[in-house]
ZAMARGU-4260 file (C-alpha; in steps of 0.2 Angstrom, whole numbers, plus 5000, padded with zeros to 4 digits):
<rodrens>
0) 5300/6086/5204 | 5308/6088/5187 | 5319/6074/5181 | 5334/6081/5170 | 5333/6077/5152
5) 5343/6062/5147 | 5359/6063/5136 | 5357/6057/5119 | 5367/6041/5112 | 5379/6053/5103
10) 5382/6063/5119 | 5386/6047/5128 | 5398/6041/5114 | 5407/6058/5115 | 5409/6057/5133
15) 5416/6039/5132 | 5428/6044/5119 | 5433/6060/5128 | 5438/6050/5144 | 5447/6036/5134
20) 5458/6049/5125 | 5460/6063/5138 | 5458/6054/5155 | 5467/6038/5150 | 5477/6044/5135
25) 5472/6029/5125 | 5464/6026/5108 | 5454/6012/5101 | 5470/6003/5095 | 5479/6004/5112
30) 5465/6003/5124 | 5463/5987/5134 | 5446/5980/5140 | 5450/5988/5157 | 5453/6005/5149
35) 5436/6003/5140 | 5428/6000/5157 | 5437/6015/5165 | 5432/6026/5151 | 5414/6021/5153
40) 5415/6022/5172 | 5421/6040/5171 | 5408/6045/5158 | 5394/6038/5170 | 5402/6047/5184
45) 5400/6063/5175 | 5381/6060/5175 | 5382/6058/5194 | 5393/6073/5198 | 5381/6088/5197
50) 5367/6078/5205 | 5379/6074/5219 | 5383/6092/5221 | 5365/6097/5220 | 5361/6084/5234
55) 5374/6090/5246 | 5369/6108/5243 | 5351/6105/5246 | 5353/6096/5262 | 5364/6111/5268
60) 5352/6124/5263 | 5337/6116/5270 | 5346/6111/5286 | 5339/6094/5285 | 5340/6082/5299
65) 5352/6068/5293 | 5354/6050/5297 | 5372/6042/5299 | 5372/6024/5296 | 5389/6017/5303
70) 5394/6000/5298 | 5410/5990/5298 | 5405/5982/5281 | 5397/5988/5265 | 5396/5974/5253
75) 5392/5985/5238 | 5397/5973/5224 | 5400/5982/5207 | 5395/6000/5205 | 5394/6002/5186
80) 5378/5992/5183 | 5369/5999/5198 | 5373/6017/5193 | 5367/6013/5175 | 5351/6006/5182
85) 5348/6020/5195 | 5352/6034/5183 | 5340/6026/5170 | 5352/6025/5156 | 5356/6007/5154
90) 5347/6005/5137 | 5355/6021/5130 | 5373/6016/5135 | 5369/5998/5128 | 5365/6006/5112
95) 5379/6019/5112 | 5392/6005/5115 | 5385/5993/5103 | 5387/6006/5089 | 5405/6007/5094
100) 5407/5988/5093 | 5407/5986/5112 | 5397/5975/5124 | 5391/5983/5140 | 5389/5966/5148
105) 5407/5962/5145 | 5413/5979/5151 | 5403/5977/5167 | 5412/5960/5170 | 5429/5969/5171
110) 5424/5978/5187 | 5431/5970/5203 | 5418/5969/5217 | 5422/5982/5231 | 5430/5972/5245
115) 5421/5981/5259 | 5411/5967/5267 | 5410/5948/5269 | 5392/5943/5272 | 5374/5948/5275
120) 5378/5962/5287 | 5387/5971/5273 | 5375/5967/5259 | 5361/5973/5270 | 5370/5990/5273
125) 5372/5992/5254 | 5354/5989/5251 | 5349/6001/5264 | 5360/6015/5256 | 5352/6011/5240
130) 5334/6013/5248 | 5339/6029/5257 | 5344/6037/5241 | 5330/6031/5231 | 5318/6037/5245
135) 5326/6054/5244 | 5332/6053/5263 | 5346/6064/5269 | 5358/6050/5273 | 5376/6045/5274
140) 5385/6028/5276 | 5401/6028/5286 | 5413/6014/5285 | 5432/6009/5282 | 5441/6009/5266
145) 5449/5992/5267 | 5464/5991/5256 | 5462/5972/5256 | 5444/5965/5256 | 5438/5949/5263
150) 5450/5936/5256 | 5448/5929/5238 | 5443/5911/5240 | 5451/5897/5230 | 5447/5879/5230
155) 5463/5868/5230 | 5461/5849/5231 | 5443/5852/5237 | 5448/5864/5252 | 5447/5882/5254
160) 5463/5892/5252 | 5463/5911/5256 | 5473/5923/5245 | 5473/5942/5247 | 5459/5952/5239
165) 5468/5967/5233 | 5452/5975/5225 | 5461/5992/5224 | 5475/5986/5214 | 5467/5994/5199
170) 5460/6011/5198 | 5444/6014/5207 | 5435/6027/5197 | 5420/6028/5210 | 5430/6036/5224
175) 5435/6053/5228 | 5448/6057/5242 | 5444/6072/5252 | 5461/6079/5259 | 5452/6092/5268
180) 5442/6080/5279 | 5456/6073/5290 | 5453/6069/5308 | 5465/6064/5321 | 5462/6048/5330
185) 5470/6045/5347 | 5477/6028/5354 | 5485/6023/5371 | 5493/6036/5383 | 5485/6039/5400
190) 5472/6050/5408 | 5476/6064/5420 | 5462/6070/5432 | 5461/6088/5438 | 5450/6101/5444
195) 5445/6116/5433 | 5442/6134/5437 | 5424/6131/5442 | 5429/6117/5454 | 5423/6103/5442
200) 5432/6087/5441 | 5439/6085/5423 | 5450/6072/5414 | 5463/6075/5401 | 5470/6061/5389
205) 5488/6064/5387 | 5504/6055/5380 | 5493/6047/5366 | 5499/6044/5348 | 5489/6050/5334
210) 5483/6041/5318 | 5475/6052/5304 | 5458/6047/5296 | 5457/6052/5278 | 5440/6053/5270
215) 5436/6044/5253 | 5418/6048/5246 | 5408/6036/5235 | 5392/6042/5226 | 5376/6032/5230
220) 5363/6037/5217 | 5344/6035/5220 | 5333/6027/5207 | 5328/6039/5193 | 5328/6054/5205
225) 5341/6068/5207 | 5347/6062/5224 | 5365/6056/5225 | 5370/6052/5243 | 5387/6049/5250
230) 5396/6034/5257 | 5411/6040/5266 | 5425/6028/5270 | 5440/6031/5281 | 5458/6027/5277
235) 5472/6027/5290 | 5487/6038/5287 | 5502/6042/5298 | 5500/6059/5307 | 5516/6064/5298
240) 5524/6055/5283 | 5538/6048/5295 | 5540/6048/5313 | 5553/6063/5315 | 5560/6056/5331
245) 5566/6040/5322 | 5571/6050/5307 | 5582/6063/5317 | 5590/6048/5326 | 5596/6042/5310
250) 5584/6027/5310 | 5576/6029/5293 | 5569/6011/5293 | 5561/6013/5310 | 5552/6028/5304
255) 5546/6019/5289 | 5540/6004/5300 | 5531/6016/5311 | 5521/6023/5297 | 5517/6006/5290
260) 5511/6000/5307 | 5500/6016/5308 | 5492/6013/5291 | 5489/5995/5295 | 5472/6000/5303
265) 5463/6001/5287 | 5473/5988/5278 | 5462/5972/5279 | 5444/5969/5282 | 5441/5960/5299
270) 5457/5952/5303 | 5456/5935/5311 | 5453/5938/5330 | 5458/5921/5337 | 5475/5928/5341
275) 5479/5943/5353 | 5486/5953/5339 | 5471/5951/5328 | 5459/5956/5342 | 5469/5971/5345
280) 5469/5977/5327 | 5450/5974/5326 | 5447/5985/5341 | 5458/5998/5334 | 5448/5997/5318
285) 5432/5999/5327 | 5438/6014/5337 | 5446/6022/5321 | 5429/6021/5312 | 5419/6027/5327
290) 5430/6042/5331 | 5432/6048/5314 | 5414/6047/5310 | 5408/6056/5326 | 5421/6070/5323
295) 5414/6072/5305 | 5396/6072/5311 | 5400/6086/5324 | 5410/6096/5311 | 5395/6095/5299
300) 5383/6100/5313 | 5394/6115/5318 | 5392/6123/5301 | 5375/6128/5305 | 5373/6125/5324
305) 5382/6130/5340 | 5370/6123/5353 | 5374/6105/5356 | 5358/6101/5364 | 5350/6103/5346
310) 5361/6088/5340 | 5347/6075/5342 | 5336/6086/5331 | 5348/6087/5317 | 5357/6070/5319
315) 5352/6052/5320 | 5366/6039/5321 | 5361/6020/5318 | 5374/6007/5324 | 5374/5993/5312
320) 5378/5979/5325 | 5390/5982/5340 | 5406/5985/5329 | 5403/6004/5329 | 5397/6005/5347
325) 5413/6014/5353 | 5405/6030/5345 | 5395/6031/5361 | 5409/6034/5373 | 5418/6044/5360
330) 5403/6056/5358 | 5403/6057/5377 | 5421/6061/5378 | 5420/6075/5366 | 5405/6083/5374
335) 5412/6082/5392 | 5431/6084/5389 | 5432/6095/5374 | 5415/6104/5374 | 5414/6105/5394
340) 5396/6099/5395 | 5390/6091/5411 | 5388/6072/5412 | 5369/6074/5413 | 5368/6085/5397
345) 5380/6075/5387 | 5371/6058/5392 | 5354/6066/5387 | 5361/6071/5370 | 5369/6054/5367
350) 5354/6043/5371 | 5343/6053/5360 | 5355/6052/5346 | 5360/6034/5345 | 5350/6019/5340
355) 5356/6001/5339 | 5352/5986/5327 | 5356/5969/5334 | 5360/5956/5321 | 5364/5940/5331
360) 5357/5929/5344 | 5372/5918/5345 | 5381/5921/5362 | 5398/5918/5354 | 5395/5932/5341
365) 5390/5945/5354 | 5406/5956/5355 | 5416/5957/5371 | 5432/5966/5373 | 5445/5962/5387
370) 5446/5977/5400 | 5465/5977/5400 | 5465/5979/5381 | 5453/5993/5381 | 5462/6001/5396
375) 5478/6001/5386 | 5472/6007/5369 | 5457/6018/5375 | 5460/6023/5393 | 5448/6038/5393
380) 5434/6028/5385 | 5436/6014/5398 | 5433/6027/5412 | 5418/6033/5403 | 5411/6016/5401
385) 5414/6012/5419 | 5404/6028/5424 | 5390/6023/5412 | 5389/6006/5420 | 5390/6013/5438
390) 5375/6025/5435 | 5366/6012/5425 | 5367/5999/5439 | 5362/6011/5452 | 5346/6014/5442
395) 5343/5995/5441 | 5347/5992/5459 | 5334/6005/5464 | 5321/5997/5453 | 5325/5979/5458
400) 5332/5980/5476 | 5342/5965/5482 | 5343/5957/5465 | 5361/5955/5463 | 5360/5941/5450
405) 5351/5954/5439 | 5365/5966/5441 | 5378/5954/5436 | 5368/5949/5421 | 5365/5967/5415
410) 5381/5974/5419 | 5391/5982/5405 | 5406/5974/5413 | 5406/5955/5413 | 5417/5950/5428
415) 5413/5931/5428 | 5430/5928/5422 | 5443/5939/5414 | 5434/5956/5415 | 5426/5961/5398
420) 5416/5975/5391 | 5399/5969/5384 | 5397/5979/5369 | 5379/5975/5366 | 5374/5980/5384
425) 5383/5997/5381 | 5373/5999/5365 | 5357/5995/5373 | 5360/6007/5388 | 5365/6021/5378
430) 5352/6020/5363 | 5334/6026/5362 | 5330/6012/5350 | 5335/5993/5350 | 5328/5983/5335
435) 5329/5966/5329 | 5329/5961/5310 | 5314/5949/5309 | 5298/5946/5319 | 5305/5930/5327
440) 5322/5938/5330 | 5315/5953/5339 | 5304/5942/5350 | 5319/5932/5355 | 5328/5948/5360
445) 5314/5953/5371 | 5309/5936/5378 | 5327/5929/5380 | 5343/5937/5375 | 5340/5955/5382
450) 5324/5951/5393 | 5331/5960/5408 | 5334/5976/5398 | 5316/5974/5390 | 5309/5974/5407
455) 5317/5990/5411 | 5314/5999/5394 | 5300/5990/5384 | 5297/6005/5374 | 5315/6005/5367
460) 5313/5988/5358 | 5305/5986/5341 | 5306/5976/5325 | 5312/5981/5308 | 5312/5966/5297
465) 5326/5966/5284 | 5324/5969/5266 | 5333/5970/5249 | 5333/5982/5235 | 5323/5976/5220
470) 5333/5988/5209 | 5349/5977/5210 | 5341/5960/5215 | 5328/5959/5201 | 5329/5974/5189
475) 5348/5973/5187 | 5352/5955/5190 | 5337/5947/5181 | 5333/5960/5167 | 5323/5948/5156
480) 5311/5943/5171 | 5310/5962/5176 | 5305/5966/5158 | 5292/5952/5158 | 5285/5959/5175
485) 5285/5977/5169 | 5276/5972/5153 | 5263/5963/5163 | 5259/5974/5177 | 5269/5990/5174
490) 5285/5996/5181 | 5279/6004/5197 | 5286/5989/5207 | 5304/5996/5205 | 5299/6009/5219
495) 5284/6000/5226 | 5287/5982/5228 | 5269/5979/5234 | 5264/5981/5216 | 5271/5963/5213
500) 5254/5956/5221 | 5247/5960/5204 | 5256/5945/5197 | 5245/5933/5207 | 5231/5932/5194
505) 5244/5929/5180 | 5250/5913/5189 | 5234/5905/5182 | 5239/5910/5164 | 5247/5896/5155
510) 5255/5907/5142 | 5263/5918/5156 | 5269/5903/5165 | 5277/5897/5149 | 5286/5914/5147
515) 5291/5914/5165 | 5299/5897/5164 | 5308/5901/5147 | 5317/5915/5156 | 5321/5904/5171
520) 5328/5891/5159 | 5339/5904/5150 | 5346/5910/5167 | 5350/5892/5171 | 5359/5890/5155
525) 5369/5906/5159 | 5374/5899/5176 | 5377/5881/5169 | 5389/5889/5156 | 5398/5899/5170
530) 5400/5883/5181 | 5407/5873/5166 | 5420/5887/5163 | 5425/5888/5181 | 5422/5870/5188
535) 5423/5860/5172 | 5406/5852/5177 | 5393/5849/5164 | 5376/5852/5171 | 5359/5851/5162
540) 5348/5867/5163 | 5333/5855/5164 | 5339/5848/5181 | 5332/5856/5197 | 5344/5869/5203
545) 5345/5867/5221 | 5355/5882/5229 | 5363/5885/5246 | 5374/5900/5245 | 5379/5909/5261
550) 5393/5910/5274 | 5399/5893/5279 | 5394/5890/5297 | 5388/5875/5307 | 5371/5884/5312
555) 5367/5887/5293 | 5368/5868/5291 | 5377/5866/5275 | 5382/5849/5283 | 5363/5844/5284
560) 5362/5848/5265 | 5377/5837/5260 | 5370/5823/5271 | 5354/5823/5261 | 5364/5823/5245
565) 5373/5807/5250 | 5357/5799/5255 | 5350/5804/5238 | 5366/5797/5230 | 5363/5780/5239
570) 5345/5779/5234 | 5350/5782/5216 | 5363/5768/5217 | 5352/5756/5226 | 5337/5759/5214
575) 5343/5763/5197 | 5326/5765/5190 | 5320/5777/5204 | 5310/5791/5197 | 5317/5807/5203
580) 5320/5823/5194 | 5338/5827/5189 | 5345/5838/5202 | 5360/5850/5203 | 5365/5855/5221
585) 5375/5871/5221 | 5385/5878/5236 | 5394/5894/5238 | 5401/5903/5253 | 5417/5907/5263
590) 5423/5900/5279 | 5432/5911/5292 | 5450/5907/5290 | 5452/5900/5308 | 5435/5891/5308
595) 5442/5873/5305 | 5425/5864/5306 | 5417/5876/5292 | 5433/5873/5281 | 5431/5854/5284
600) 5413/5855/5278 | 5419/5864/5262 | 5431/5850/5259 | 5417/5837/5262 | 5405/5845/5250
605) 5419/5845/5236 | 5424/5827/5240 | 5406/5821/5239 | 5404/5831/5223 | 5420/5823/5216
610) 5413/5805/5219 | 5395/5809/5213 | 5400/5819/5197 | 5412/5805/5192 | 5400/5791/5194
615) 5392/5787/5177 | 5378/5777/5186 | 5371/5793/5194 | 5379/5808/5186 | 5364/5811/5174
620) 5353/5812/5189 | 5363/5821/5202 | 5378/5833/5201 | 5386/5844/5215 | 5395/5860/5212
625) 5404/5871/5224 | 5406/5889/5217 | 5422/5897/5223 | 5423/5915/5230 | 5405/5918/5233
630) 5402/5937/5230 | 5389/5950/5225 | 5393/5948/5207 | 5392/5929/5208 | 5376/5930/5217
635) 5369/5940/5203 | 5371/5925/5192 | 5364/5912/5204 | 5348/5920/5211 | 5340/5922/5194
640) 5344/5903/5190 | 5339/5895/5206 | 5324/5884/5207 | 5326/5879/5225 | 5332/5890/5239
645) 5340/5881/5254 | 5336/5891/5271 | 5339/5877/5283 | 5347/5885/5299 | 5342/5878/5315
650) 5326/5887/5321 | 5331/5901/5333 | 5348/5904/5326 | 5347/5915/5310 | 5342/5933/5314
655) 5334/5936/5298 | 5343/5931/5282 | 5341/5941/5266 | 5347/5928/5253 | 5330/5920/5256
660) 5322/5936/5250 | 5333/5937/5235 | 5330/5919/5229 | 5311/5921/5232 | 5310/5938/5223
665) 5318/5929/5208 | 5305/5915/5208 | 5314/5901/5218 | 5304/5891/5230 | 5311/5890/5248
670) 5314/5874/5258 | 5317/5880/5276 | 5314/5879/5294 | 5303/5891/5304 | 5318/5903/5307
675) 5322/5921/5304 | 5313/5929/5290 | 5307/5912/5283 | 5292/5914/5294 | 5287/5930/5287
680) 5290/5924/5269 | 5279/5909/5272 | 5265/5921/5278 | 5267/5932/5263 | 5268/5918/5249
685) 5257/5905/5258 | 5260/5889/5266 | 5257/5879/5250 | 5270/5888/5241 | 5285/5885/5252
690) 5293/5869/5259 | 5294/5870/5278 | 5301/5857/5289 | 5309/5853/5306 | 5309/5859/5324
695) 5302/5876/5329 | 5312/5887/5340 | 5302/5882/5356 | 5304/5863/5351 | 5323/5866/5348
700) 5325/5874/5365 | 5315/5860/5373 | 5324/5846/5365 | 5341/5853/5371 | 5335/5856/5389
705) 5328/5839/5390 | 5344/5830/5386 | 5346/5829/5368 | 5354/5812/5363 | 5359/5813/5344
710) 5364/5794/5344 | 5346/5789/5346 | 5343/5796/5329 | 5358/5788/5322 | 5352/5770/5328
715) 5333/5774/5324 | 5336/5780/5306 | 5345/5767/5295 | 5347/5779/5280 | 5355/5792/5291
720) 5366/5779/5300 | 5372/5773/5282 | 5377/5791/5277 | 5386/5795/5293 | 5396/5778/5292
725) 5401/5781/5274 | 5407/5799/5278 | 5417/5793/5294 | 5424/5777/5286 | 5433/5787/5272
730) 5421/5783/5257 | 5423/5801/5251 | 5441/5802/5257 | 5450/5786/5252 | 5467/5793/5254
735) 5464/5799/5271 | 5450/5788/5279 | 5448/5798/5295 | 5448/5815/5287 | 5429/5818/5290
740) 5427/5808/5306 | 5428/5824/5317 | 5412/5830/5308 | 5403/5814/5312 | 5410/5813/5330
745) 5403/5830/5333 | 5386/5826/5327 | 5385/5809/5337 | 5391/5817/5353 | 5385/5834/5353
750) 5375/5840/5337 | 5371/5857/5345 | 5362/5863/5329 | 5351/5847/5329 | 5355/5841/5312
755) 5351/5823/5316 | 5334/5828/5324 | 5329/5837/5308 | 5336/5824/5296 | 5320/5814/5293
760) 5309/5829/5291 | 5321/5837/5279 | 5321/5821/5268 | 5302/5821/5268 | 5302/5839/5263
765) 5315/5836/5249 | 5303/5822/5243 | 5289/5835/5242 | 5301/5845/5231 | 5304/5831/5219
770) 5286/5827/5217 | 5281/5845/5213 | 5296/5848/5201 | 5289/5834/5191 | 5273/5844/5188
775) 5281/5859/5178 | 5265/5869/5177 | 5262/5868/5195 | 5280/5872/5199 | 5279/5887/5188
780) 5263/5893/5196 | 5271/5893/5213 | 5287/5901/5207 | 5276/5916/5201 | 5267/5916/5217
785) 5283/5917/5227 | 5289/5933/5217 | 5271/5940/5219 | 5272/5938/5238 | 5289/5948/5240
790) 5282/5965/5242 | 5285/5966/5260 | 5303/5962/5258 | 5309/5978/5250 | 5322/5987/5259
795) 5312/6003/5255 | 5299/5996/5267 | 5312/5993/5280 | 5320/6010/5278 | 5303/6019/5278
800) 5300/6011/5295 | 5317/6016/5302 | 5314/6034/5295 | 5297/6035/5303 | 5299/6026/5319
805) 5317/6028/5324 | 5326/6043/5315 | 5312/6055/5313 | 5318/6061/5295 | 5307/6064/5280
810) 5311/6064/5261 | 5320/6079/5254 | 5318/6080/5236 | 5333/6087/5226 | 5331/6099/5212
815) 5344/6096/5198 | 5352/6112/5193 | 5363/6105/5179 | 5380/6113/5177 | 5386/6122/5192
820) 5393/6139/5187 | 5406/6148/5196
</rodrens>
């Protein structure tokens, strides 16, 4: 495939100046830095435009089977740098801007992270879109264009405060609204049953009200190829500008309020669902996404096909967790009610089209929706779900006669209390593939969480270990290390991460180790400067950077980490001459606004940090920093600088994790439990190059079932008892001595996530870390071997497995035609 000739430096400068003057109507005297960023973005967008048109035309002309990846989140981060890397023009633009007296690094910092996700689920989806385009697969991402993203986190007096993340307040040069792609979305109303001319029973959904879904398209460029795929996001619009009934009655304000209520659907990412209103809005969001996407897929299919039985041959739909699962009854509704197919024909099409990825094994995270709420908002869909369930339970009963307990466990409708729809059960019953996201997670799905379903359909269950895109998470975020690797082994690793294994012999090369660690220190200095600017904490780049950055949740055990920090502090105070390497413990992550325990953990981290950082007896040996508003762009600064990656969730709770992969790819050593993808990382990098501790999944299950008594550990481990007593007595909250007592009480009386049981092993593993870090040459060797072992963890490998095993799609190379003439 021919790659189009790259523009010259002069061409790039001309394009930049053109957009500054003609698109933004500014010159070098009046332009702000934001204007300069926009001019650059528009100029880079021009390089994407014809490739984007070529890609869509190519898929249409070839009638390629396409995959539609539906996700409530896409944590894309900044677009500019990623586009420059994937277009292969980063160096050219750097040179072009330097000649104009501008810094490409500074202009990239102007861009606001796209507020379309809040954690690993959304970041994984973003990596997948990058891989699909880089592997030339015909693919679309579908999501919601949230006007307000995940909240912006501020730390005030050590506690989390949420403020709106209005990421669209400035121009977004990367989106294109598509006024012609407008789909009606129905809510509420009632269902009328009738008999059609053929004597068949039919249903009509009437008296509903409509919301319109308007498409906004974002380009997703592949790496150094001509493919530019599409991420399509839906924005809610009123079906008319104002409700004319209100207006004609003279109630102008009522008409405006109605319009605002309608458009609230795409206003905010994941509203808090602990209140009824929040739950209802979340359900509306999920159906809004599902319905708009299904309608759009059928519209595109109908351009070339009129036989709906061909849909599974042309369309693969991947449900990223349970949030888009309402796409299943929506497709059934359209096929039966609007296209007049029989139930059996519609069901066969549906099950062959959908596939489901499960992302959690925590019961509280498995979505359930109250039947009365679904009945009120989506009356037709509830009838379809009931019918799916009735037919499914008949099938189960015929295979397992008399087993009523099994029927209750497997039913899509949970009637053990308030009747609820189990969305994961609906996804499993209606999908031809169900996958977990790490080897351990997928085994837990089969052996425990969905064992009943596995017994019925063992062929549907499979594993697809998560991955990350090396283009963003090494080449873009760590350019000096990427250059060193390419100089040493060539640059094929950018599209074939297995090439990194060629670094293994270089781990024995003292000069290569020196250069490797020089780059690590430079990245640490950059992060240290950032921390000083944001937190006013002076840290040494020669200290061990110990990092735990992820959503704050009890199962991820940030609390265990801060317990060992206090224990380390106590040791340094008690033994002033203790030989330990200086350590900087870095935390980052957001707590859900209604998650009081997680917010209290953030407060504890900052309170402990305040005491330690201001204690001259230890603050040359130990520092603690909590970095506010953890985001993709902040992660891009942290991963290259990290020495130690904390992946310490209780065994059997983390589905996979991808932060563990990003840290290791950038040369950090992992301290972790045998949980999620940590197990596979250990297998790839070698047991000697990772710090594994703690209970295994079977041991954790066994300990809980045998009657776990956390107070036994409290009394048996004097160091642990001291730490817990200090926290509960107010040592770190002198103005409010009982502030952190609820955290300690929970550990002593419940400790579901087994922090106290793992504390001693964790401390021993941290001592191993200290010993190794004091042998710099050996640490450097293991750092290189960690990066060398990351080949398996490219999202390219993951997507290749999805494409082969689940979607049945093949690469479709795109020929770049250049300018499109009329």
